[in-house]
C-alpha positions in Angstrom: 1.5 138.2 -305.9 3.0 138.3 -302.6 1.5 135.7 -300.4 1.7 136.4 -295.9 1.1 134.1 -293.4 1.7 133.5 -289.5 2.9 130.9 -288.1 2.7 130.2 -284.3 2.8 126.7 -284.0 6.6 125.9 -285.0 6.0 122.2 -285.3 3.6 122.4 -288.5 6.6 124.5 -290.5 8.7 121.1 -290.3 6.4 119.7 -292.8 7.1 122.8 -295.6 9.7 121.7 -297.4 11.3 125.7 -298.6 10.5 127.1 -295.3 12.3 124.0 -293.3 15.1 124.1 -295.4 15.3 128.4 -295.7 15.9 127.7 -291.4 17.9 124.9 -290.9 21.6 124.8 -290.9 22.5 123.8 -294.6 20.9 127.0 -295.2 22.0 129.8 -292.5 25.3 129.1 -290.4 24.6 131.5 -287.4 22.2 129.4 -285.0 20.0 132.6 -284.3 19.1 132.1 -287.8 17.4 129.2 -287.7 14.7 127.0 -286.5 16.0 124.8 -283.7 16.9 128.2 -282.1 13.2 129.5 -281.9 11.9 126.7 -281.3 14.3 126.2 -278.0 13.3 130.0 -276.7 10.0 128.4 -277.2 10.7 125.2 -274.7 12.9 126.6 -272.5 12.5 130.8 -271.9 8.6 131.1 -272.3 9.1 133.1 -275.2 5.5 132.5 -277.4 7.0 132.6 -281.1 4.7 133.9 -284.6 6.8 133.8 -287.2 5.2 136.5 -290.5 6.1 135.0 -293.7 6.4 136.5 -297.2 6.7 134.9 -300.0 6.5 135.4 -303.9 7.3 132.8 -306.1 10.7 131.0 -305.0 11.5 134.2 -303.1 10.7 134.1 -299.4 11.0 136.3 -296.1 10.9 135.1 -292.3 10.4 137.5 -290.0 10.8 136.0 -286.4 8.4 138.0 -283.5 6.9 137.5 -280.7 4.1 139.3 -277.8 1.0 140.2 -277.6 -1.3 143.0 -276.8 -0.7 145.0 -280.2 3.0 145.1 -279.1 5.3 143.0 -281.1 8.9 142.5 -280.5 12.1 140.5 -282.1 11.9 137.3 -281.4 15.1 136.8 -279.4 16.3 137.2 -275.9 19.9 137.5 -274.0 21.3 134.3 -275.4 20.7 136.3 -279.4 24.3 137.8 -280.7 21.8 139.3 -283.6 19.0 139.7 -284.7 17.4 140.1 -288.6 15.0 138.8 -290.6 15.9 135.6 -293.0 15.5 136.0 -296.7 15.7 133.6 -299.2 16.6 136.2 -302.2 18.3 139.1 -300.2 17.9 141.5 -303.5 14.0 141.0 -303.2 14.2 141.5 -299.1 13.0 145.1 -299.4 9.6 144.7 -301.3 8.9 141.2 -299.2 9.2 142.2 -295.6 7.4 146.0 -296.7 4.7 143.6 -297.9 4.9 142.1 -294.4 4.9 145.4 -292.4 1.7 146.4 -294.6 0.0 143.1 -293.4 1.6 143.5 -289.9 -0.8 147.3 -289.5 -3.7 144.7 -288.8 -2.2 143.0 -285.9 -0.1 145.6 -284.3 0.0 148.9 -283.4 4.0 148.8 -283.0 6.8 147.0 -283.3 10.0 147.1 -281.1 13.1 145.3 -282.6 16.4 145.3 -281.3 20.4 144.0 -281.6 19.5 145.3 -285.6 23.1 144.6 -287.4 23.9 147.1 -289.9 27.1 145.9 -291.9 25.1 144.1 -293.8 22.2 146.6 -294.3 19.5 145.1 -292.2 18.4 147.5 -289.8 18.0 150.4 -293.2 16.4 147.2 -294.9 13.8 147.3 -292.3 13.1 150.8 -291.6 12.8 151.7 -295.4 10.1 149.1 -296.2 8.5 150.1 -292.7 8.5 153.8 -293.3 7.3 152.5 -296.9 4.6 150.9 -295.4 3.4 154.3 -293.2 4.5 153.3 -290.0 6.4 156.0 -287.5 10.3 154.3 -287.1 11.9 155.6 -284.4 16.4 154.3 -284.4 18.8 154.3 -282.1 21.7 152.8 -281.5 21.3 150.0 -278.9 24.5 148.1 -277.9 27.8 146.9 -279.6 29.1 143.8 -281.2 33.0 143.4 -280.6 34.7 140.9 -283.3 37.7 139.9 -284.9 38.8 139.2 -288.6 41.6 137.0 -288.9 42.9 138.5 -292.1 44.8 135.1 -292.8 47.0 135.7 -289.9 48.8 132.9 -287.9 47.7 133.0 -284.1 51.0 133.9 -283.5 51.1 136.9 -285.9 47.7 137.8 -283.8 49.0 137.2 -280.7 51.9 139.4 -281.2 49.6 142.6 -281.9 48.3 142.0 -278.6 47.9 145.1 -275.6 51.8 144.6 -273.5 49.6 143.9 -270.1 48.0 140.8 -272.0 51.0 139.2 -273.4 52.8 139.2 -270.7 49.9 137.5 -268.2 50.0 134.7 -270.8 53.6 134.6 -270.9 54.2 134.4 -267.4 50.9 132.0 -266.8 50.5 130.0 -269.6 52.4 126.6 -267.6 50.2 127.3 -264.2 47.0 126.8 -266.7 46.1 123.3 -268.4 43.6 123.4 -270.6 41.6 121.1 -272.6 39.5 121.7 -275.5 36.7 119.5 -275.6 34.3 119.2 -279.8 31.6 117.0 -278.0 28.8 117.5 -275.7 30.1 115.7 -272.4 27.5 116.1 -269.3 30.2 115.8 -266.7 32.4 119.0 -268.8 29.0 120.8 -268.1 28.9 120.2 -265.2 32.0 122.0 -264.1 30.6 124.6 -266.2 27.8 125.4 -264.4 29.6 124.7 -260.9 32.5 127.5 -261.8 30.0 129.7 -263.5 27.7 129.7 -260.1 30.7 130.4 -258.8 31.9 133.1 -260.8 31.5 137.1 -260.8 28.8 136.4 -263.8 25.2 137.2 -262.5 22.1 134.4 -262.6 22.0 132.3 -265.8 18.7 133.3 -267.5 17.8 129.2 -268.5 20.4 126.7 -268.1 17.9 124.4 -269.9 17.9 126.5 -272.6 22.0 126.5 -272.6 22.6 123.1 -271.7 20.3 121.8 -274.8 21.8 124.3 -277.6 25.5 122.4 -276.2 24.4 119.6 -276.7 22.1 120.2 -280.1 25.7 121.7 -281.4 28.1 119.3 -279.7 26.3 116.3 -281.9 26.6 118.7 -284.9 30.1 118.7 -284.4 30.0 122.5 -283.9 30.8 123.0 -280.3 34.2 123.7 -278.7 33.5 124.0 -274.6 37.5 125.1 -272.9 38.0 123.4 -269.5 40.9 125.3 -267.6 42.4 123.5 -263.9 45.2 124.6 -262.1 48.7 122.7 -263.5 49.6 122.0 -260.5 46.5 120.4 -260.0 45.5 118.6 -263.3 43.0 116.8 -261.4 41.5 119.0 -259.7 38.3 121.0 -259.9 38.3 123.1 -263.2 38.8 126.5 -262.2 37.7 128.5 -266.0 35.5 127.3 -268.7 34.0 128.7 -272.2 31.6 127.3 -274.3 32.4 128.9 -278.3 30.7 127.6 -281.7 31.7 127.4 -285.1 30.5 127.2 -288.5 30.0 128.8 -291.5 33.7 130.3 -291.0 32.6 132.3 -288.1 33.6 131.4 -284.1 30.9 132.3 -281.7 31.8 133.3 -278.0 28.7 132.6 -276.1 30.1 132.1 -272.3 32.8 132.5 -270.1 33.4 132.0 -266.7 36.4 132.2 -263.7 36.1 130.7 -260.4 36.7 134.1 -257.9 39.0 132.0 -255.9 41.5 131.3 -259.3 42.2 135.1 -260.1 45.5 135.2 -259.8 46.2 132.1 -262.3 44.2 134.2 -265.3 42.8 130.9 -266.2 39.9 132.9 -268.3 42.7 134.5 -270.7 45.1 131.5 -270.9 41.8 129.5 -271.6 40.7 132.2 -274.3 44.2 132.1 -275.9 44.1 128.4 -276.4 40.2 128.2 -277.9 41.6 131.3 -280.1 44.6 129.0 -281.2 42.2 126.0 -281.8 40.0 128.1 -283.9 42.4 129.9 -286.0 45.0 127.2 -286.7 42.4 123.9 -286.5 38.6 125.6 -288.0 40.7 128.3 -289.6 37.6 130.4 -289.4 38.1 134.2 -291.0 35.8 135.9 -287.9 35.8 135.8 -283.8 31.9 137.1 -283.0 32.2 137.9 -279.4 29.1 139.1 -278.5 27.7 142.1 -277.7 28.5 144.4 -274.9 30.7 146.6 -274.6 33.1 144.9 -271.4 36.6 146.5 -271.0 38.1 142.5 -271.7 36.6 142.4 -274.8 38.7 145.1 -276.1 42.5 143.2 -275.4 41.0 140.6 -277.7 39.1 141.6 -280.4 39.3 145.0 -283.5 36.5 145.7 -284.7 33.7 147.3 -283.0 30.0 146.7 -284.7 26.6 149.0 -283.5 23.5 147.4 -283.4 20.5 149.1 -283.8 16.7 149.6 -282.4 13.8 149.8 -284.4 10.7 151.4 -282.5 7.5 151.4 -285.0 4.7 153.2 -284.4 1.3 152.9 -286.1 0.5 156.5 -286.2 -2.8 156.8 -286.2 -3.4 154.8 -282.9 -4.1 156.6 -279.8 -1.8 153.9 -277.8 0.8 155.3 -279.6 0.3 158.6 -279.0 1.8 159.1 -275.5 4.7 156.8 -275.9 5.7 158.5 -278.5 5.4 161.0 -277.3 7.7 160.3 -274.8 10.8 158.9 -277.0 10.4 162.1 -278.3 11.1 163.7 -275.5 14.0 162.0 -274.1 15.5 162.3 -277.3 15.6 166.2 -276.7 16.8 165.9 -273.1 19.7 164.1 -274.2 20.5 166.1 -277.6 20.2 169.3 -275.2 22.6 167.6 -272.8 24.9 166.4 -275.3 24.9 170.1 -277.1 
């Protein structure tokens, strides 16, 4: 028999040995699937968590949610590369998710889950589970994820396959930029990153406290790769580019990158990216590099595969609060289809 429970106080899960282990770095090799990530979202980003949990024997499925007013959404934010349920026994995932979907009908009239991957079947699995439970499900592509599969290549072999313009930039400017890669959290280096970000082309940081806390915890765990670049002719001068990566489970995650606009002629961002890629390929021996979401053109210079991310909007069809929303979505899709045709 499947047991359903909900948790809004994540601290209480520390005493639940089964969930604490499932949601730890011991079992989850991506930060977005861990209890610590969700706790930090609550602490630093004012996102109230609601973990929906289904259990049957040793099998567990956890769907991390947030929201109120009858509309729940994924427990995630702009730092989250992708969203998915955490399950202990994948073959039983759809059954457990379907039971969650049935129970959630009494808690919400609408669920919106974005950033869902399909390479592991997540989007289709959730869609099927909620349809089986009687929800009206609307699915659409919502974002893209650029990745690089190393496939046993050396760094030099990989670079040889990059676009000619990028290879020329690296050849001409690498000696003009001094690079340091730090594998621990360093407060001074982090302050340099924050100063660079403030002067870069990037938008205002969503939650500096969240990112700093995450970098610190990843540094303590040995997973942080913080790259700092300076002009080679001024090695004691101010840093001109910085990037934050983490490495675990055979994957390098590229979280943040920025450079000072005044240093653009040196291409410090490209030089630093190349140095970090060399490090994760030759030292960390990763199999995959994940550049997160967003279809920025420069990502195509470095990455080779593009994976879609999906959004599922799920409605209780008999709830009158949903009728106008569903009608608007339907009309929007009809208009887009007519325009495309």
